[in-house]
N, CA, C and O atoms as a printed pandas DataFrame, in Angstrom:
     atom_number atom_name residue_name chain_id  residue_number  x_coord  y_coord  z_coord
0              1         N          MET        A               1  -22.216  -27.052  -59.948
1              2        CA          MET        A               1  -21.006  -27.216  -59.676
2              3         C          MET        A               1  -20.516  -28.785  -60.841
3              4         O          MET        A               1  -19.891  -29.693  -60.295
4              5         N          ASN        A               2  -20.767  -28.877  -61.907
5              6        CA          ASN        A               2  -20.711  -29.723  -62.983
6              7         C          ASN        A               2  -19.167  -31.064  -62.553
7              8         O          ASN        A               2  -18.286  -30.451  -61.951
8              9         N          GLU        A               3  -18.975  -31.852  -62.661
9             10        CA          GLU        A               3  -18.182  -32.618  -61.958
10            11         C          GLU        A               3  -16.848  -32.746  -63.537
11            12         O          GLU        A               3  -15.660  -33.062  -63.462
12            13         N          THR        A               4  -17.665  -32.362  -64.815
13            14        CA          THR        A               4  -16.626  -32.766  -65.982
14            15         C          THR        A               4  -15.845  -31.473  -66.339
15            16         O          THR        A               4  -15.152  -31.447  -67.355
16            17         N          HIS        A               5  -15.946  -30.433  -65.540
17            18        CA          HIS        A               5  -14.919  -29.585  -64.496
18            19         C          HIS        A               5  -13.738  -29.958  -63.552
19            20         O          HIS        A               5  -12.962  -29.180  -62.998
20            21         N          SER        A               6  -13.762  -31.021  -63.502
21            22        CA          SER        A               6  -12.536  -31.199  -62.699
22            23         C          SER        A               6  -11.410  -31.223  -63.540
23            24         O          SER        A               6  -11.579  -30.948  -64.728
24            25         N          THR        A               7   -9.868  -31.610  -62.968
25            26        CA          THR        A               7   -8.714  -30.946  -63.390
26            27         C          THR        A               7   -7.729  -32.003  -62.412
27            28         O          THR        A               7   -8.056  -32.248  -61.251
28            29         N          ASN        A               8   -6.451  -32.604  -63.060
29            30        CA          ASN        A               8   -5.844  -32.843  -61.901
30            31         C          ASN        A               8   -5.176  -31.650  -61.683
31            32         O          ASN        A               8   -5.237  -30.705  -62.469
32            33         N          VAL        A               9   -4.137  -31.646  -59.999
33            34        CA          VAL        A               9   -3.660  -30.460  -60.159
34            35         C          VAL        A               9   -2.779  -31.340  -59.294
35            36         O          VAL        A               9   -3.073  -32.304  -58.588
36            37         N          GLU        A              10   -0.972  -30.418  -59.675
37            38        CA          GLU        A              10   -0.180  -31.208  -58.920
38            39         C          GLU        A              10    0.161  -29.515  -58.217
39            40         O          GLU        A              10   -0.038  -28.480  -58.853
40            41         N          ILE        A              11    0.640  -29.563  -56.959
41            42        CA          ILE        A              11    1.484  -28.755  -56.583
42            43         C          ILE        A              11    2.582  -28.900  -55.513
43            44         O          ILE        A              11    2.314  -29.257  -54.366
44            45         N          LYS        A              12    4.027  -28.563  -55.996
45            46        CA          LYS        A              12    5.508  -29.156  -55.658
46            47         C          LYS        A              12    6.375  -28.036  -55.699
47            48         O          LYS        A              12    6.701  -27.343  -56.663
48            49         N          ILE        A              13    6.814  -27.936  -54.075
49            50        CA          ILE        A              13    7.722  -27.124  -53.661
50            51         C          ILE        A              13    9.206  -28.246  -53.799
51            52         O          ILE        A              13    9.281  -29.373  -53.309
52            53         N          TYR        A              14   10.287  -27.525  -54.617
53            54        CA          TYR        A              14   11.194  -27.694  -54.730
54            55         C          TYR        A              14   12.663  -26.638  -54.050
55            56         O          TYR        A              14   12.541  -25.459  -53.715
56            57         N          ASN        A              15   13.952  -27.433  -53.986
57            58        CA          ASN        A              15   14.904  -26.384  -53.156
58            59         C          ASN        A              15   15.997  -25.623  -54.563
59            60         O          ASN        A              15   15.931  -26.291  -55.595
60            61         N          MET        A              16   16.661  -24.721  -54.628
61            62        CA          MET        A              16   17.121  -24.512  -55.682
62            63         C          MET        A              16   17.894  -25.084  -56.532
63            64         O          MET        A              16   18.178  -24.636  -57.643
64            65         N          GLN        A              17   18.493  -26.697  -55.772
65            66        CA          GLN        A              17   19.339  -27.268  -56.393
66            67         C          GLN        A              17   18.053  -28.486  -57.164
67            68         O          GLN        A              17   18.222  -29.534  -57.788
68            69         N          GLY        A              18   16.827  -27.758  -56.765
69            70        CA          GLY        A              18   16.192  -28.991  -57.775
70            71         C          GLY        A              18   15.635  -30.146  -57.005
71            72         O          GLY        A              18   14.977  -30.933  -57.685
72            73         N          GLU        A              19   15.736  -30.372  -55.941
73            74        CA          GLU        A              19   15.234  -31.602  -55.227
74            75         C          GLU        A              19   14.013  -31.284  -55.027
75            76         O          GLU        A              19   13.793  -30.152  -55.457
76            77         N          LEU        A              20   13.063  -31.805  -54.537
77            78        CA          LEU        A              20   11.524  -32.264  -54.425
78            79         C          LEU        A              20   11.698  -31.928  -52.813
79            80         O          LEU        A              20   12.146  -32.904  -52.213
80            81         N          VAL        A              21   11.522  -31.111  -52.216
81            82        CA          VAL        A              21   10.915  -30.853  -50.782
82            83         C          VAL        A              21    9.706  -31.081  -50.796
83            84         O          VAL        A              21    9.523  -31.672  -49.732
84            85         N          ASP        A              22    8.615  -30.988  -51.380
85            86        CA          ASP        A              22    7.474  -31.120  -50.358
86            87         C          ASP        A              22    5.885  -30.853  -51.527
87            88         O          ASP        A              22    5.670  -29.846  -52.201
88            89         N          VAL        A              23    4.955  -32.170  -51.430
89            90        CA          VAL        A              23    4.651  -32.375  -52.250
90            91         C          VAL        A              23    3.033  -31.458  -51.969
91            92         O          VAL        A              23    2.103  -32.252  -51.828
92            93         N          VAL        A              24    2.752  -30.454  -51.907
93            94        CA          VAL        A              24    1.676  -29.700  -51.138
94            95         C          VAL        A              24    0.143  -30.170  -51.764
95            96         O          VAL        A              24   -0.812  -29.914  -51.030
96            97         N          LEU        A              25   -0.117  -30.771  -52.938
97            98        CA          LEU        A              25   -0.804  -31.158  -53.359
98            99         C          LEU        A              25   -0.682  -31.724  -54.674
99           100         O          LEU        A              25    0.079  -31.449  -55.601
100          101         N          GLU        A              26   -1.988  -32.938  -54.502
101          102        CA          GLU        A              26   -1.432  -33.835  -56.009
102          103         C          GLU        A              26   -2.885  -34.269  -56.079
103          104         O          GLU        A              26   -2.961  -35.357  -55.509
104          105         N          GLU        A              27   -3.946  -33.923  -56.487
105          106        CA          GLU        A              27   -5.189  -34.081  -56.657
106          107         C          GLU        A              27   -6.214  -33.940  -57.745
107          108         O          GLU        A              27   -6.041  -33.193  -58.708
108          109         N          ASN        A              28   -7.242  -34.645  -57.573
109          110        CA          ASN        A              28   -8.184  -34.221  -58.735
110          111         C          ASN        A              28   -9.358  -32.853  -58.497
111          112         O          ASN        A              28  -10.551  -33.156  -58.470
112          113         N          LYS        A              29   -9.138  -32.037  -58.405
113          114        CA          LYS        A              29   -9.967  -30.856  -58.548
114          115         C          LYS        A              29  -11.124  -30.018  -58.775
115          116         O          LYS        A              29  -10.613  -28.918  -58.988
116          117         N          LEU        A              30  -11.936  -29.929  -58.827
117          118        CA          LEU        A              30  -13.194  -28.790  -59.663
118          119         C          LEU        A              30  -11.744  -27.208  -60.055
119          120         O          LEU        A              30  -10.699  -26.754  -59.589
120          121         N          LYS        A              31  -12.546  -27.027  -60.991
121          122        CA          LYS        A              31  -11.640  -25.903  -61.568
122          123         C          LYS        A              31  -12.981  -24.498  -60.781
123          124         O          LYS        A              31  -13.779  -23.751  -61.347
124          125         N          VAL        A              32  -12.652  -24.701  -59.347
125          126        CA          VAL        A              32  -12.926  -23.448  -58.885
126          127         C          VAL        A              32  -12.010  -22.334  -57.907
127          128         O          VAL        A              32  -11.299  -22.970  -57.129
128          129         N          ASN        A              33  -11.883  -21.119  -57.785
129          130        CA          ASN        A              33  -10.650  -20.677  -57.229
130          131         C          ASN        A              33  -10.504  -21.705  -55.403
131          132         O          ASN        A              33  -11.251  -22.343  -54.660
132          133         N          HIS        A              34   -9.063  -21.278  -55.462
133          134        CA          HIS        A              34   -8.832  -21.641  -54.549
134          135         C          HIS        A              34   -7.768  -21.467  -53.350
135          136         O          HIS        A              34   -6.690  -21.989  -53.637
136          137         N          PHE        A              35   -7.794  -21.023  -52.414
137          138        CA          PHE        A              35   -6.632  -20.903  -51.444
138          139         C          PHE        A              35   -5.997  -22.187  -50.907
139          140         O          PHE        A              35   -6.646  -23.203  -50.656
140          141         N          LEU        A              36   -4.336  -22.028  -50.709
141          142        CA          LEU        A              36   -3.401  -22.211  -50.467
142          143         C          LEU        A              36   -2.118  -21.797  -49.665
143          144         O          LEU        A              36   -1.152  -21.237  -50.184
144          145         N          TYR        A              37   -2.222  -22.150  -48.276
145          146        CA          TYR        A              37   -0.861  -21.884  -46.950
146          147         C          TYR        A              37   -0.054  -22.768  -47.367
147          148         O          TYR        A              37   -0.156  -23.949  -47.698
148          149         N          PHE        A              38    0.817  -21.977  -47.297
149          150        CA          PHE        A              38    2.077  -23.542  -47.417
150          151         C          PHE        A              38    3.103  -23.132  -46.463
151          152         O          PHE        A              38    4.117  -22.465  -46.669
152          153         N          ASN        A              39    2.482  -23.860  -44.941
153          154        CA          ASN        A              39    3.890  -23.827  -43.602
154          155         C          ASN        A              39    4.967  -24.228  -43.748
155          156         O          ASN        A              39    5.485  -25.340  -43.853
156          157         N          GLU        A              40    5.327  -23.110  -43.751
157          158        CA          GLU        A              40    7.082  -23.116  -44.282
158          159         C          GLU        A              40    7.661  -23.405  -42.385
159          160         O          GLU        A              40    8.814  -23.057  -42.128
160          161         N          ASP        A              41    6.983  -23.886  -41.480
161          162        CA          ASP        A              41    8.221  -24.302  -40.104
162          163         C          ASP        A              41    8.814  -25.209  -39.720
163          164         O          ASP        A              41    9.181  -25.558  -38.598
164          165         N          ASN        A              42    8.967  -25.826  -41.205
165          166        CA          ASN        A              42    9.489  -26.845  -41.521
166          167         C          ASN        A              42   10.647  -27.071  -42.461
167          168         O          ASN        A              42   11.350  -28.059  -42.671
168          169         N          SER        A              43   10.629  -25.770  -42.996
169          170        CA          SER        A              43   11.739  -25.654  -44.181
170          171         C          SER        A              43   12.430  -24.693  -43.030
171          172         O          SER        A              43   11.916  -24.127  -42.065
172          173         N          LYS        A              44   13.924  -24.728  -43.547
173          174        CA          LYS        A              44   14.861  -23.463  -44.310
174          175         C          LYS        A              44   14.370  -22.552  -44.355
175          176         O          LYS        A              44   13.228  -22.469  -44.805
176          177         N          MET        A              45   15.171  -21.328  -43.823
177          178        CA          MET        A              45   15.448  -20.078  -44.342
178          179         C          MET        A              45   15.833  -20.157  -45.992
179          180         O          MET        A              45   16.176  -21.296  -46.311
180          181         N          GLY        A              46   15.843  -19.349  -46.910
181          182        CA          GLY        A              46   15.961  -19.806  -48.739
182          183         C          GLY        A              46   15.163  -19.742  -49.826
183          184         O          GLY        A              46   13.941  -19.605  -49.886
184          185         N          THR        A              47   15.857  -19.837  -50.558
185          186        CA          THR        A              47   14.406  -19.664  -52.162
186          187         C          THR        A              47   13.936  -20.848  -52.290
187          188         O          THR        A              47   14.526  -21.903  -52.055
188          189         N          TYR        A              48   13.431  -20.778  -52.467
189          190        CA          TYR        A              48   12.435  -22.176  -53.192
190          191         C          TYR        A              48   11.593  -21.809  -54.735
191          192         O          TYR        A              48   11.305  -20.745  -55.282
192          193         N          LEU        A              49   11.434  -22.863  -55.001
193          194        CA          LEU        A              49   10.122  -22.965  -56.108
194          195         C          LEU        A              49    8.795  -24.005  -55.927
195          196         O          LEU        A              49    8.618  -25.143  -55.493
196          197         N          CYS        A              50    8.040  -23.016  -56.473
197          198        CA          CYS        A              50    6.465  -23.512  -56.491
198          199         C          CYS        A              50    6.146  -24.180  -57.705
199          200         O          CYS        A              50    6.095  -23.445  -58.691
200          201         N          SER        A              51    5.935  -25.298  -57.868
201          202        CA          SER        A              51    5.433  -26.011  -59.296
202          203         C          SER        A              51    3.963  -25.989  -59.034
203          204         O          SER        A              51    3.391  -26.632  -58.154
204          205         N          PHE        A              52    3.342  -25.069  -60.012
205          206        CA          PHE        A              52    1.809  -25.450  -60.533
206          207         C          PHE        A              52    1.789  -26.536  -61.429
207          208         O          PHE        A              52    2.607  -26.853  -62.293
208          209         N          LYS        A              53    0.747  -27.047  -61.096
209          210        CA          LYS        A              53    1.042  -27.719  -62.750
210          211         C          LYS        A              53   -0.619  -28.109  -63.040
211          212         O          LYS        A              53   -1.300  -27.543  -62.185
212          213         N          THR        A              54   -1.272  -28.730  -63.780
213          214        CA          THR        A              54   -3.188  -28.716  -64.365
214          215         C          THR        A              54   -2.823  -29.666  -65.812
215          216         O          THR        A              54   -1.625  -29.820  -66.050
216          217         N          GLU        A              55   -3.510  -30.096  -66.463
217          218        CA          GLU        A              55   -3.584  -30.638  -67.571
218          219         C          GLU        A              55   -2.997  -29.740  -68.556
219          220         O          GLU        A              55   -2.262  -29.996  -69.511
220          221         N          THR        A              56   -3.642  -28.231  -67.976
221          222        CA          THR        A              56   -3.220  -27.285  -69.176
222          223         C          THR        A              56   -2.379  -26.187  -68.585
223          224         O          THR        A              56   -1.974  -25.142  -69.094
224          225         N          LEU        A              57   -2.297  -26.447  -67.960
225          226        CA          LEU        A              57   -1.215  -24.927  -67.302
226          227         C          LEU        A              57   -0.515  -25.418  -66.652
227          228         O          LEU        A              57   -0.954  -26.200  -65.808
228          229         N          LYS        A              58    0.879  -25.173  -66.761
229          230        CA          LYS        A              58    2.078  -25.125  -65.460
230          231         C          LYS        A              58    3.294  -24.110  -65.289
231          232         O          LYS        A              58    4.343  -23.940  -65.911
232          233         N          GLU        A              59    2.669  -23.472  -64.112
233          234        CA          GLU        A              59    3.802  -22.756  -64.031
234          235         C          GLU        A              59    4.337  -22.580  -62.552
235          236         O          GLU        A              59    3.675  -22.934  -61.576
236          237         N          THR        A              60    5.849  -21.884  -62.449
237          238        CA          THR        A              60    6.308  -22.095  -61.807
238          239         C          THR        A              60    7.179  -21.036  -61.537
239          240         O          THR        A              60    8.030  -20.458  -62.213
240          241         N          LYS        A              61    6.566  -20.855  -59.814
241          242        CA          LYS        A              61    7.067  -19.032  -58.836
242          243         C          LYS        A              61    7.867  -19.505  -58.195
243          244         O          LYS        A              61    7.927  -20.659  -57.771
244          245         N          ARG        A              62    8.919  -18.223  -57.993
245          246        CA          ARG        A              62   10.370  -18.345  -57.005
246          247         C          ARG        A              62    9.682  -17.640  -55.262
247          248         O          ARG        A              62    8.863  -16.731  -55.127
248          249         N          PHE        A              63   10.095  -18.125  -54.602
249          250        CA          PHE        A              63    9.580  -17.731  -52.846
250          251         C          PHE        A              63   10.619  -17.991  -52.039
251          252         O          PHE        A              63   11.386  -18.950  -52.118
252          253         N          VAL        A              64   10.632  -16.640  -50.840
253          254        CA          VAL        A              64   11.640  -16.427  -50.211
254          255         C          VAL        A              64   11.210  -17.286  -48.749
255          256         O          VAL        A              64   10.066  -16.903  -48.502
256          257         N          VAL        A              65   11.591  -18.163  -47.805
257          258        CA          VAL        A              65   11.481  -17.980  -46.804
258          259         C          VAL        A              65   12.565  -17.517  -45.805
259          260         O          VAL        A              65   13.696  -17.999  -45.738
260          261         N          MET        A              66   11.885  -16.136  -44.741
261          262        CA          MET        A              66   12.721  -15.753  -43.756
262          263         C          MET        A              66   12.578  -16.212  -42.787
263          264         O          MET        A              66   12.062  -17.324  -42.902
264          265         N          ARG        A              67   12.771  -15.937  -41.821
265          266        CA          ARG        A              67   12.228  -15.542  -40.306
266          267         C          ARG        A              67   12.653  -14.341  -39.676
267          268         O          ARG        A              67   12.245  -14.056  -38.550
């Protein structure tokens, strides 16, 4: 792997009111596939937004926590 292929990565969780709930990841990562698991044990049931941001990409996905 070449260190020049790294990028800043931010993964943040927001509630539907737009309030930040959790910063899952905020660091420089190599551009390889990674798996990420969100531990919802401390989260209330409901709908959340997951914001994924790099230097070249910004994507937000909705997900639901159910018990």
